[in-house]
C-alpha positions as CSV (number, residue, x, y, z in Angstrom):
1,M,90.2,-44.6,-42.2
2,V,87.3,-45.9,-44.2
3,S,87.1,-44.3,-47.7
4,A,83.9,-43.0,-49.3
5,R,84.3,-45.6,-51.9
6,M,84.3,-48.4,-49.3
7,L,81.2,-47.0,-47.7
8,H,79.5,-46.9,-51.1
9,W,80.6,-50.5,-51.8
10,A,79.1,-51.5,-48.4
11,R,75.8,-50.2,-49.6
12,N,76.1,-51.3,-53.2
13,P,78.9,-53.8,-54.0
14,A,78.1,-53.6,-57.7
15,L,79.4,-50.1,-58.1
16,I,82.0,-49.6,-60.8
17,Y,84.5,-46.7,-60.5
18,G,86.5,-45.4,-63.5
19,R,89.6,-43.5,-62.8
20,M,91.7,-42.0,-65.6
21,T,95.0,-40.2,-64.8
22,G,98.3,-39.7,-66.5
23,F,100.5,-41.9,-64.4
24,G,98.1,-44.1,-62.5
25,Q,97.0,-44.3,-58.9
26,D,100.4,-45.1,-57.4
27,G,104.1,-45.1,-58.3
28,P,106.8,-42.3,-58.2
29,L,105.0,-40.1,-60.8
30,A,101.4,-40.6,-59.6
31,G,101.1,-37.0,-58.4
32,R,102.8,-35.4,-61.3
33,A,101.1,-33.2,-63.9
34,G,101.4,-33.9,-67.6
35,H,99.8,-33.9,-71.0
36,D,99.6,-36.3,-74.0
37,I,103.2,-35.4,-75.0
38,T,104.4,-36.1,-71.5
39,Y,103.0,-39.6,-71.3
40,L,104.2,-40.4,-74.8
41,A,107.7,-39.3,-73.8
42,Y,107.7,-41.7,-70.8
43,S,106.2,-44.6,-72.7
44,G,108.8,-44.5,-75.5
45,V,106.1,-43.8,-78.1
46,L,107.2,-40.3,-78.8
47,H,110.7,-41.4,-79.6
48,A,109.4,-43.6,-82.4
49,I,107.4,-41.0,-84.3
50,G,109.2,-38.6,-86.7
51,R,111.8,-38.6,-89.4
52,E,115.1,-40.4,-88.9
53,E,117.0,-37.2,-89.2
54,G,114.6,-35.0,-87.3
55,R,113.1,-34.5,-83.8
56,P,110.2,-36.6,-82.4
57,V,106.9,-35.3,-83.6
58,P,103.8,-34.9,-81.3
59,P,100.9,-36.8,-83.0
60,L,98.4,-34.2,-81.9
61,N,97.0,-35.5,-78.6
62,L,95.4,-38.6,-80.1
63,I,97.5,-41.4,-78.6
64,A,97.8,-40.9,-74.8
65,D,94.7,-38.7,-74.2
66,N,92.3,-40.4,-76.5
67,G,93.6,-43.8,-77.2
68,G,95.6,-44.7,-74.1
69,G,93.3,-42.8,-71.8
70,A,89.6,-42.4,-72.8
71,M,89.4,-45.5,-75.0
72,M,91.2,-47.7,-72.5
73,L,88.9,-46.5,-69.7
74,I,85.9,-47.3,-71.8
75,A,87.3,-50.7,-72.5
76,G,87.9,-51.2,-68.8
77,V,84.4,-50.1,-67.8
78,L,82.9,-52.5,-70.4
79,A,85.0,-55.3,-69.1
80,A,84.0,-54.5,-65.5
81,L,80.4,-54.5,-66.5
82,F,80.8,-57.9,-68.1
83,E,82.5,-59.2,-65.0
84,R,79.8,-57.8,-62.8
85,S,77.2,-59.6,-64.8
86,R,78.8,-62.9,-63.7
87,S,80.0,-62.0,-60.1
88,G,77.7,-59.2,-59.1
89,K,80.6,-57.2,-57.9
90,G,82.0,-53.9,-59.0
91,Q,85.6,-52.7,-59.0
92,V,87.9,-49.8,-59.7
93,I,89.4,-49.2,-63.2
94,D,92.8,-47.6,-63.0
95,A,93.4,-46.2,-66.5
96,A,96.8,-44.6,-66.7
97,M,97.5,-42.8,-70.0
98,V,101.2,-43.7,-70.0
99,E,100.3,-47.4,-69.8
100,G,97.5,-47.1,-72.3
101,A,99.8,-45.5,-74.8
102,S,102.4,-48.3,-74.2
103,M,99.6,-50.9,-74.7
104,L,98.8,-49.4,-78.1
105,V,102.3,-50.0,-79.4
106,A,102.5,-53.6,-78.0
107,P,102.8,-54.9,-81.6
108,I,105.9,-52.8,-82.1
109,H,107.5,-54.2,-79.0
110,A,106.8,-57.7,-80.4
111,F,108.4,-56.7,-83.7
112,M,111.5,-55.5,-81.8
113,S,111.7,-58.8,-79.8
114,A,111.6,-60.7,-83.1
115,G,114.3,-58.6,-84.6
116,L,112.0,-57.0,-87.1
117,W,112.0,-53.4,-85.8
118,S,114.9,-51.1,-85.0
119,D,114.7,-48.8,-81.9
120,R,115.5,-45.9,-84.2
121,R,113.0,-43.4,-85.4
122,G,112.2,-43.3,-89.1
123,A,114.1,-46.5,-90.0
124,N,111.3,-49.1,-90.1
125,L,108.5,-50.3,-92.2
126,L,105.7,-48.1,-90.7
127,D,107.5,-45.0,-89.5
128,S,108.5,-43.4,-92.9
129,G,111.5,-45.6,-93.2
130,A,110.0,-47.5,-96.2
131,P,109.5,-45.4,-99.3
132,F,106.3,-47.3,-100.1
133,Y,104.8,-46.2,-96.7
134,D,105.2,-42.4,-96.6
135,T,103.9,-39.1,-97.9
136,Y,105.1,-37.2,-100.9
137,E,104.9,-33.6,-102.1
138,T,103.0,-32.9,-105.4
139,A,103.4,-30.2,-108.0
140,D,101.0,-27.9,-106.2
141,A,102.8,-28.2,-102.9
142,R,100.2,-30.6,-101.5
143,H,100.8,-34.2,-100.5
144,V,99.7,-37.8,-101.2
145,A,99.9,-40.7,-98.9
146,V,101.4,-44.0,-100.1
147,G,100.8,-47.2,-98.2
148,C,101.3,-50.1,-100.6
149,L,102.9,-52.6,-98.2
150,E,101.9,-55.8,-99.9
151,P,103.6,-56.8,-103.1
152,R,100.4,-56.9,-105.2
153,F,99.4,-53.4,-104.1
154,F,103.0,-52.2,-104.7
155,A,102.9,-53.7,-108.2
156,A,99.7,-51.8,-109.0
157,F,101.3,-48.6,-107.6
158,A,104.5,-49.2,-109.7
159,R,102.4,-49.8,-112.9
160,L,100.4,-46.5,-112.5
161,L,103.2,-44.2,-111.3
162,P,105.1,-45.7,-113.2
163,L,108.1,-47.2,-111.4
164,G,110.9,-49.4,-112.7
165,E,110.5,-53.2,-112.7
166,D,113.7,-53.6,-110.7
167,F,112.0,-51.8,-107.8
168,V,109.0,-54.1,-108.0
169,R,111.2,-57.2,-107.8
170,G,113.2,-55.7,-104.9
171,Q,110.4,-54.0,-103.0
172,Y,111.8,-55.1,-99.6
173,D,115.5,-54.8,-100.5
174,K,116.6,-51.9,-98.2
175,A,119.6,-51.3,-100.4
176,L,117.2,-50.1,-103.1
177,W,115.1,-47.9,-100.8
178,P,117.1,-44.6,-101.3
179,D,116.9,-44.8,-105.1
180,M,113.3,-46.0,-104.9
181,R,112.3,-43.0,-102.7
182,A,114.1,-40.6,-105.0
183,A,112.3,-42.0,-108.1
184,I,108.9,-41.9,-106.4
185,A,109.4,-38.4,-105.1
186,D,110.5,-37.2,-108.5
187,R,107.4,-38.6,-110.2
188,F,104.9,-37.2,-107.7
189,R,106.3,-33.7,-108.2
190,Q,105.2,-33.8,-111.8
191,K,101.4,-33.7,-111.2
192,T,99.1,-32.1,-108.7
193,R,97.6,-33.9,-105.8
194,D,94.2,-34.1,-107.4
195,D,95.7,-35.3,-110.7
196,W,97.3,-38.2,-108.8
197,D,94.1,-38.8,-106.9
198,A,92.2,-39.2,-110.2
199,L,94.9,-41.5,-111.6
200,F,94.9,-43.9,-108.6
201,A,91.2,-43.6,-107.8
202,A,90.1,-46.9,-109.3
203,S,93.1,-48.9,-108.2
204,D,94.2,-50.8,-105.1
205,A,97.6,-49.1,-105.1
206,C,96.8,-47.6,-101.6
207,V,97.4,-44.0,-102.7
208,A,95.3,-41.3,-101.1
209,P,95.2,-37.5,-101.2
210,V,96.2,-35.9,-97.9
211,L,93.1,-34.0,-97.1
212,S,92.8,-31.1,-94.7
213,L,90.3,-31.5,-91.9
214,A,87.9,-29.2,-93.8
215,E,88.4,-31.0,-97.0
216,A,87.7,-34.4,-95.4
217,R,84.1,-33.3,-94.6
218,D,83.4,-32.8,-98.3
219,H,85.0,-35.9,-99.7
220,P,82.4,-37.9,-101.7
221,H,82.9,-41.1,-99.6
222,N,82.4,-39.2,-96.3
223,R,79.4,-37.4,-97.6
224,A,77.9,-40.7,-98.9
225,R,78.4,-42.3,-95.5
226,H,77.2,-39.1,-93.6
227,A,80.5,-39.3,-91.7
228,F,80.1,-35.7,-90.5
229,V,77.0,-34.2,-89.1
230,K,75.8,-30.7,-88.2
231,A,75.4,-29.9,-84.5
232,G,74.3,-26.3,-84.0
233,A,76.7,-24.2,-85.9
234,L,79.4,-26.9,-85.9
235,E,80.1,-29.7,-88.3
236,R,81.8,-32.6,-86.5
237,P,82.4,-36.3,-87.0
238,A,79.3,-38.5,-86.6
239,P,79.3,-41.1,-83.8
240,A,81.3,-44.2,-84.5
241,P,81.2,-47.2,-84.7
242,R,77.8,-47.9,-86.2
243,F,75.3,-50.4,-84.9
244,S,72.7,-52.4,-86.8
245,A,70.0,-52.2,-84.1
246,S,70.5,-48.8,-82.5
247,Q,71.3,-45.2,-83.6
248,P,73.8,-43.4,-81.5
249,A,73.4,-39.6,-81.3
250,L,75.6,-36.7,-80.5
251,A,75.6,-35.8,-76.8
252,G,75.6,-32.0,-77.2
253,M,72.5,-30.1,-78.3
254,S,74.5,-27.2,-79.7
255,E,77.8,-25.4,-79.2
256,D,76.3,-23.2,-76.5
257,D,74.6,-26.0,-74.5
258,D,75.7,-25.3,-71.0
259,Q,73.4,-28.0,-69.6
260,L,75.3,-30.9,-71.3
261,P,75.9,-32.9,-68.1
262,Q,72.3,-32.6,-67.0
263,T,71.1,-33.4,-70.5
264,V,73.2,-36.6,-70.7
265,L,72.1,-37.8,-67.2
266,A,68.4,-37.2,-68.2
267,R,68.9,-39.4,-71.2
268,F,70.1,-42.1,-68.9
269,G,67.0,-41.9,-66.9
270,F,68.0,-39.7,-63.9
271,S,65.2,-37.6,-62.6
272,T,65.3,-33.9,-62.1
273,A,65.5,-34.3,-58.4
274,E,68.4,-36.8,-58.7
275,I,70.3,-34.5,-61.0
276,K,69.9,-31.5,-58.6
277,T,71.2,-33.6,-55.8
278,L,74.3,-34.5,-57.8
279,V,74.8,-30.8,-58.7
280,K,74.5,-29.8,-55.1
281,A,77.0,-32.4,-54.0
282,G,79.5,-31.0,-56.6
283,M,79.6,-34.3,-58.5
284,I,78.6,-32.5,-61.8
285,G,78.9,-28.9,-62.9
286,Q,76.2,-26.3,-62.7
């Protein structure tokens, strides 16, 4: 039986189809339902996120849905467009969230192969195992993020905290990490989050206040960069990345814009008649 896609390709071989699913177009799980946490569980990523003594922690729905799904599909479509510019032919992009999530942690697999990463949660350099790459509670029950991986950044951190010189000399000595963590935690509990922010503000110690989503909108750096913009009654992140020769804009007109699909298609040059045809065919919503 000839598929609709094959008929379309017979008429226009340059067509590109993007398909994003959880498990891909084939395989034993292809027809199964799931969500971000499901795909992270199957990819091994969920196992790696969380404290050593605790359960795996869902990282919102950022990794499989957004990173492994949407962003991988975008990358696939861009690659297909480039290939079409050379061959004139389109193709199907099969973006499986479970595979995209796995691809995002490819460096961790490389570390494991090199013997630099343990397949245990919370026991490694970037997963809260290292005391100089973690979060700490402050005197006001808020938190700061510490990420001074490199020795020169760690030295700046130790000088301002302050932290003993023996810890500076033995930054990567895992035998010192329990005592180092206890010393860092004790110091951070002595001042408020904003006090620590002020102390580390002019340094390269890689210490940052853990801001809430609402607080992030008002941070001076984000305000200076116009990192958040108003759209109707909502304030949301501005389009990223930025381009030197063009200005991306938010797709939505306002929070009650029920004509968003038609609005976007019109911006891409579709006529009113063409949009109506797509709506009638059920290819976009009313």
